[in-house]
C-alpha positions as CSV (number, residue, x, y, z in Angstrom):
1,M,174.2,41.8,62.5
2,K,171.0,42.6,64.4
3,D,170.0,43.7,67.9
4,G,171.2,41.6,70.9
5,A,172.5,38.8,68.7
6,L,175.8,40.5,68.0
7,L,176.1,41.4,71.6
8,S,176.2,37.6,72.3
9,L,178.5,37.2,69.3
10,A,181.0,39.8,70.5
11,R,181.0,38.5,74.0
12,Q,181.8,35.0,72.8
13,W,184.4,36.4,70.4
14,A,186.7,36.7,73.4
15,L,186.2,33.0,74.2
16,R,186.6,29.6,72.6
17,P,183.2,29.0,71.0
18,Q,180.6,26.7,72.4
19,L,180.4,23.1,71.3
20,S,177.6,22.4,68.9
21,R,175.0,19.9,70.0
22,D,174.7,18.0,66.7
23,V,172.8,14.8,66.8
24,S,175.0,11.9,66.0
25,P,174.4,10.1,62.6
26,A,173.1,7.1,64.5
27,Q,170.6,9.2,66.4
28,R,169.7,11.0,63.2
29,Q,168.5,7.8,61.6
30,H,165.9,7.3,64.3
31,T,164.8,10.7,65.4
32,V,163.1,13.7,63.8
33,P,164.6,17.0,65.1
34,A,162.3,19.1,67.2
35,G,160.4,21.7,65.1
36,I,160.8,19.9,61.8
37,P,157.3,19.0,60.4
38,T,156.7,15.6,59.1
39,I,154.1,14.4,56.5
40,R,152.2,11.1,56.8
41,T,149.4,9.7,54.6
42,L,147.0,7.0,55.4
43,D,147.6,5.4,52.0
44,P,151.3,5.6,51.3
45,F,150.9,4.0,47.9
46,R,148.1,6.3,46.5
47,P,148.3,9.8,48.1
48,Q,145.8,12.2,46.8
49,I,147.0,15.0,44.5
50,V,146.2,17.7,47.1
51,A,148.3,16.0,49.7
52,V,151.2,15.7,47.2
53,I,151.0,19.4,46.4
54,H,150.9,20.4,50.0
55,G,153.7,18.1,50.8
56,L,155.9,19.5,48.0
57,A,155.1,23.0,49.2
58,L,156.0,22.2,52.8
59,A,159.2,20.4,51.6
60,V,160.3,23.6,49.7
61,F,159.6,25.7,52.8
62,V,161.7,23.4,55.0
63,V,164.6,23.3,52.6
64,T,164.5,27.0,52.2
65,S,164.4,27.5,56.0
66,F,167.4,25.3,56.4
67,A,169.3,27.0,53.6
68,V,168.7,30.4,55.2
69,K,169.6,29.2,58.6
70,Y,172.7,27.2,57.8
71,S,174.2,29.6,55.2
72,L,174.4,32.2,58.0
73,F,175.3,29.4,60.5
74,H,178.3,28.5,58.2
75,V,179.5,32.1,58.1
76,L,179.2,32.8,61.8
77,L,180.3,29.6,63.3
78,Q,183.7,29.0,64.8
79,V,186.7,30.9,65.1
80,R,188.7,30.7,68.2
81,I,189.7,34.2,69.3
82,P,192.9,33.7,71.3
83,Q,193.2,37.2,72.8
84,V,191.0,40.1,73.5
85,Q,191.9,43.8,73.7
86,F,189.3,44.6,76.4
87,G,191.1,42.9,79.2
88,S,189.5,39.4,79.3
89,P,192.2,37.1,80.7
90,P,193.6,34.5,78.3
91,S,192.8,31.9,80.9
92,A,189.0,32.6,80.6
93,P,186.9,29.4,80.5
94,A,187.0,28.0,77.1
95,F,184.2,26.8,74.8
96,F,184.6,25.6,71.3
97,Q,182.2,25.4,68.5
98,P,182.8,23.0,65.6
99,T,184.0,24.8,62.6
100,V,181.3,24.6,59.9
101,Q,181.9,26.9,57.0
102,P,182.4,26.7,53.3
103,K,185.9,26.9,51.8
104,G,187.0,30.4,51.0
105,E,184.6,31.9,53.5
106,A,186.1,33.7,56.5
107,P,185.3,32.3,59.9
108,I,184.0,35.1,62.1
109,A,183.1,34.1,65.6
110,G,181.8,31.5,67.9
111,Q,178.0,31.5,68.1
112,N,175.6,28.9,69.3
113,R,172.7,27.9,67.1
114,A,170.0,29.7,69.2
115,T,171.8,33.0,68.7
116,V,172.3,32.4,65.0
117,S,168.6,31.6,64.7
118,S,167.7,34.9,66.5
119,V,169.9,36.8,64.0
120,T,168.0,35.2,61.1
121,A,164.6,35.8,62.8
122,N,165.3,39.5,63.5
123,A,166.9,40.3,60.1
124,K,163.6,41.3,58.4
125,S,162.2,43.2,61.3
126,Q,165.1,45.6,62.0
127,R,166.8,48.2,59.8
128,P,170.4,49.4,60.2
129,K,171.1,53.1,60.6
130,S,171.8,55.2,57.6
131,S,175.4,55.8,56.8
132,S,176.6,59.4,56.6
133,R,179.9,60.5,55.2
134,P,181.4,61.9,58.4
135,R,180.4,58.6,60.1
136,R,182.1,56.6,57.3
137,Q,185.3,58.7,57.5
138,R,185.6,58.2,61.2
139,V,185.0,54.4,60.9
140,I,187.5,54.1,58.0
141,G,190.1,56.0,60.2
142,E,189.6,53.5,63.0
143,V,189.8,50.5,60.7
144,I,193.1,51.8,59.3
145,E,194.5,52.5,62.8
146,N,193.6,49.0,63.9
147,L,195.1,47.4,60.8
148,K,198.4,49.3,61.2
149,K,198.6,48.5,64.9
150,H,197.5,44.8,65.0
151,Y,197.6,43.1,61.6
152,I,200.2,40.4,61.3
153,D,201.8,41.9,58.1
154,P,202.6,45.6,58.4
155,D,203.3,46.0,54.7
156,V,200.0,44.6,53.8
157,A,198.3,46.7,56.4
158,Q,199.8,49.8,54.8
159,K,198.5,48.7,51.4
160,M,195.0,48.2,52.8
161,A,195.2,51.7,54.4
162,H,196.1,53.3,51.1
163,A,193.3,51.4,49.3
164,L,190.7,52.5,51.8
165,L,191.8,56.2,51.7
166,A,191.9,56.2,47.9
167,R,188.5,54.7,47.6
168,E,187.0,57.2,50.2
169,K,188.7,60.1,48.4
170,N,187.2,59.1,45.1
171,G,183.7,58.7,46.6
172,G,183.8,54.9,46.4
173,F,181.8,54.5,49.6
174,D,179.2,57.2,48.8
175,T,176.8,54.7,47.3
176,V,176.2,52.7,50.5
177,T,172.8,53.3,52.0
178,D,173.3,52.0,55.5
179,D,175.9,51.0,58.1
180,A,175.5,47.3,57.5
181,A,176.2,47.6,53.8
182,F,179.1,49.9,54.6
183,A,180.7,47.2,56.9
184,D,180.3,44.6,54.1
185,L,181.9,46.9,51.6
186,L,184.9,47.6,54.0
187,T,185.3,43.9,54.5
188,R,185.4,43.3,50.7
189,Q,187.9,46.1,50.2
190,I,190.5,44.9,52.7
191,R,190.1,41.3,51.6
192,D,190.6,42.3,48.0
193,V,194.0,43.9,48.9
194,S,195.2,41.4,51.5
195,H,193.6,38.2,50.1
196,D,193.0,37.3,53.8
197,M,189.5,35.9,54.3
198,H,189.9,36.2,58.1
199,L,189.7,40.0,58.1
200,V,186.2,41.2,58.7
201,V,184.3,44.4,59.6
202,V,181.0,43.9,61.3
203,Y,178.0,46.2,62.2
204,S,175.7,45.8,65.2
205,Q,172.5,47.8,65.5
206,A,172.5,47.2,69.2
207,S,175.2,48.9,71.2
208,L,178.4,46.8,71.6
209,P,179.6,46.5,75.2
210,Q,182.7,48.4,76.3
211,R,184.2,45.3,77.8
212,L,183.6,41.7,76.8
213,T,182.6,39.3,79.6
214,G,183.1,35.6,80.1
215,P,180.5,32.8,80.0
216,T,177.8,33.0,82.6
217,P,177.4,30.1,85.2
218,E,174.3,29.2,83.2
219,D,176.5,28.9,80.0
220,L,178.9,26.6,81.8
221,A,176.1,24.5,83.3
222,R,174.5,24.0,79.9
223,Y,177.8,23.1,78.3
224,R,178.6,20.5,81.0
225,E,175.1,19.1,80.8
226,A,175.4,18.7,77.0
227,M,178.7,17.0,77.3
228,E,177.4,14.6,79.9
229,H,174.4,13.8,77.7
230,E,176.7,13.2,74.6
231,N,179.5,11.3,76.3
232,C,181.7,14.3,75.5
233,T,181.1,13.4,71.8
234,F,183.0,10.2,72.0
235,E,180.5,8.3,69.9
236,K,182.2,4.9,69.6
237,V,185.2,3.2,71.1
238,K,185.6,-0.5,70.2
239,I,188.1,-3.2,69.2
240,L,187.8,-4.3,65.5
241,P,189.0,-7.6,64.2
242,R,192.8,-8.2,64.3
243,N,192.9,-6.2,67.5
244,I,192.6,-2.8,65.7
245,G,191.3,0.0,67.9
246,Y,188.5,2.3,66.7
247,L,187.6,5.6,68.2
248,K,184.9,7.9,66.6
249,L,185.2,11.4,68.0
250,N,182.8,14.1,66.8
251,S,184.5,17.1,68.5
252,F,187.5,18.0,70.7
253,P,185.6,19.2,73.8
254,D,186.9,21.2,76.7
255,P,189.3,19.0,78.8
256,S,188.2,20.7,82.0
257,V,184.9,18.9,81.5
258,C,185.9,15.9,79.4
259,R,189.4,15.0,80.4
260,S,188.4,11.9,82.3
261,T,186.2,10.6,79.4
262,A,189.1,11.0,77.0
263,R,191.5,9.2,79.3
264,T,189.0,6.3,79.8
265,A,188.5,6.0,76.1
266,M,192.3,5.9,75.4
267,A,192.9,3.5,78.2
268,S,190.4,1.0,76.8
269,L,192.4,0.9,73.6
270,N,195.8,0.7,75.3
271,H,196.5,-2.9,74.2
272,V,195.5,-2.6,70.5
273,D,198.0,-3.3,67.7
274,A,196.8,-0.4,65.6
275,I,194.4,2.5,66.1
276,I,191.9,4.3,63.8
277,F,190.6,7.8,64.7
278,D,187.3,8.5,62.9
279,L,187.1,12.3,62.5
280,R,184.7,12.3,59.5
281,D,182.0,14.1,61.5
282,N,184.4,16.1,63.7
283,R,184.0,19.8,63.4
284,G,186.8,20.9,65.7
285,G,187.1,22.1,69.3
286,E,189.5,22.9,72.0
287,P,193.2,22.9,71.1
288,D,194.1,21.5,74.6
289,M,192.0,18.5,73.9
290,V,193.6,18.0,70.5
291,A,197.0,18.0,72.1
292,L,195.8,15.7,74.9
293,M,194.7,13.1,72.4
294,A,197.9,13.5,70.4
295,A,200.1,13.0,73.4
296,Y,199.2,9.3,73.4
297,L,200.8,8.8,70.0
298,F,204.4,9.9,71.0
299,D,207.0,8.7,73.5
300,H,208.5,12.2,73.9
301,P,207.2,15.8,73.8
302,E,206.5,16.8,70.2
303,Y,206.0,20.2,68.8
304,W,202.3,20.7,68.1
305,Y,201.6,23.4,65.5
306,N,198.5,25.5,66.1
307,P,197.9,28.4,63.7
308,R,195.6,30.1,66.2
309,E,198.2,30.6,69.0
310,N,201.6,32.1,69.3
311,T,204.3,29.5,69.8
312,T,204.9,29.0,73.6
313,Q,205.9,26.3,76.0
314,R,202.3,25.0,75.7
315,S,203.0,24.2,72.0
316,W,204.4,20.7,72.9
317,T,202.5,17.6,73.6
318,L,202.6,16.3,77.2
319,S,204.2,13.0,76.1
320,P,204.9,10.4,77.2
321,V,201.6,9.5,78.9
322,P,202.3,7.3,81.9
323,G,201.4,3.6,81.2
324,N,200.6,4.3,77.6
325,R,201.4,1.7,75.0
326,L,200.2,3.4,71.8
327,A,203.2,5.5,71.0
328,D,204.7,3.1,68.5
329,K,201.5,1.6,67.1
330,P,200.3,2.4,63.5
331,V,197.8,5.2,63.4
332,Y,195.1,5.9,60.8
333,V,192.8,9.0,60.7
334,L,189.5,9.0,58.7
335,T,188.6,12.4,57.1
336,S,185.8,13.9,55.1
337,A,184.9,17.3,53.8
338,R,183.1,17.8,57.1
339,T,186.3,17.5,59.1
340,F,187.1,21.0,60.3
341,S,189.2,23.2,62.5
342,G,190.7,21.4,65.5
343,A,190.2,18.1,63.8
344,E,192.2,19.4,60.8
345,Q,194.9,20.5,63.2
346,F,195.0,16.9,64.5
347,C,195.2,15.6,60.9
348,Y,197.7,18.2,59.7
349,D,200.3,17.8,62.5
350,L,200.2,14.0,62.5
351,K,200.6,14.0,58.7
352,M,203.5,16.5,58.9
353,L,205.2,14.4,61.6
354,R,204.6,11.3,59.6
355,R,202.9,9.7,62.6
356,A,199.6,8.8,60.9
357,T,198.1,7.8,57.6
358,L,195.1,10.0,56.6
359,V,192.4,8.1,54.7
360,G,189.3,9.7,53.1
361,E,188.5,13.1,51.7
362,T,190.2,16.5,51.8
363,T,189.2,18.4,54.9
364,G,187.2,21.6,55.1
365,G,190.0,24.2,55.3
366,A,189.3,26.2,58.5
367,A,192.5,27.3,60.2
368,H,193.1,30.9,61.2
369,S,191.4,33.2,63.6
370,G,191.4,36.8,64.7
371,V,191.0,39.2,67.6
372,F,187.9,41.3,67.9
373,H,188.5,45.0,68.2
374,R,185.6,47.4,69.1
375,I,185.6,50.5,66.9
376,D,182.6,52.2,68.5
377,D,179.1,51.4,69.8
378,H,178.1,49.7,66.5
379,F,181.2,48.8,64.6
380,G,183.9,46.2,65.3
381,M,186.4,44.2,63.3
382,G,188.3,40.9,63.5
383,I,192.0,40.9,62.8
384,P,194.4,37.9,62.6
385,E,197.2,38.7,65.1
386,T,199.0,35.5,66.0
387,R,202.5,34.5,64.7
388,P,202.9,30.8,65.2
389,I,205.9,28.9,64.0
390,N,205.2,26.3,61.4
391,P,208.3,24.2,61.0
392,F,206.7,21.9,58.5
393,S,205.9,24.1,55.5
394,M,205.2,27.7,54.4
395,T,201.4,27.1,54.5
396,D,198.9,25.3,56.6
397,W,195.4,24.0,55.8
398,A,193.6,27.4,55.6
399,E,191.1,27.5,52.7
400,T,192.7,24.4,51.0
401,G,192.1,21.7,53.7
402,V,194.3,18.8,54.6
403,E,194.9,16.3,51.8
404,P,194.6,12.6,52.8
405,D,197.4,10.2,52.1
406,V,194.9,7.7,50.7
407,K,192.0,9.4,48.8
408,V,188.7,7.5,48.9
409,K,185.1,8.5,49.5
410,A,184.4,9.2,53.2
411,A,181.9,6.3,53.2
412,D,184.7,3.9,52.2
413,A,187.4,5.3,54.5
414,L,186.9,2.9,57.5
415,Q,187.0,-0.2,55.3
416,T,190.1,1.1,53.5
417,A,191.9,2.0,56.8
418,E,191.1,-1.5,58.2
419,K,192.8,-3.1,55.2
420,L,195.8,-0.8,55.5
421,A,196.1,-1.6,59.2
422,E,195.8,-5.4,58.6
423,G,198.6,-5.1,56.0
424,K,200.9,-3.5,58.6
425,L,200.2,-6.1,61.3
426,P,202.2,-9.4,61.4
427,K,200.4,-12.4,60.1
428,K,199.0,-14.7,62.7
């Protein structure tokens, strides 16, 4: 982690990450993102060889740039940190970033794209400090203390502590050349013992703040402006043939900003005979919005499992919704490998409650989160600390994703769901 980028990362670690401003698939077909070069030739049927060579070189450059940017983007994006040890109130304004990360990779922290880009841009120009043995010993001691004090499984925490001390005693950390490499090695060590991909040790060349702060008024204003511009990511709401409702939602935004949009969308579908939620491009978001949308599908309060929060009174849906007529209607949820985080919670809980039929592909597998603990001016670590009650099974969707009830390619999910819904409806 480099310079001021991790300062922003650590500050947002205390919050719900910001919502990504992805261009919708419809928009993507008609627009070229800012900053992406395009190539045009006067004679598209007979381009000169020089133009072809230049075009191929530029294409390689663009693809490489995207690979560098989004590989880091995938690692850094999205984890909701439910608590913070530095005194930030749990009721701090919430932002959520869609979860976009490969299976098996630990989610680390909420980060907007501009910040991630700055990490990538600064990576070559800055060098981490050299790692000395006394410095390593002190950091190892702090990592062990945090694991024993905060990790959700005390027995596993003790095993990780023994492994770290044994490796340090045998000189297993003496080969590291700098602090960033040392943090990576610590992360691998504790994951090898715990098999918990949500544990992470991070290094920042810039000094980490003593206390994490909330979003600035400018942050809040930008978020609200983005949501207004994108209709709170409610991309489509319409009535399909046979009076089947269809709602395409690309995130679960903060209800303090988007509650009225959500209510308007659901009210417009109140008289349908079945409803399809299209979450194929939904990368997650605010748990309160997930629960708000789910409330329309029950006629009584229903326990709503969230692996990122301790079980509390807020763990039940606010059902029934006054005037709602959807609580007994057939529900279908479209999924893809791009369906992440809060969208997976929506899928998982509805599937476990047997309230919806999932149609499409296995989801991405982003479930758990951790709390950020500052070790010193340059080191910190993320530790899973929540103990939610899962009444459905011993596991959730972490790393594995949510399996659909009807497996089809994501592109075929809508048509399949329509046929399933039509089969459930009485013949007219």
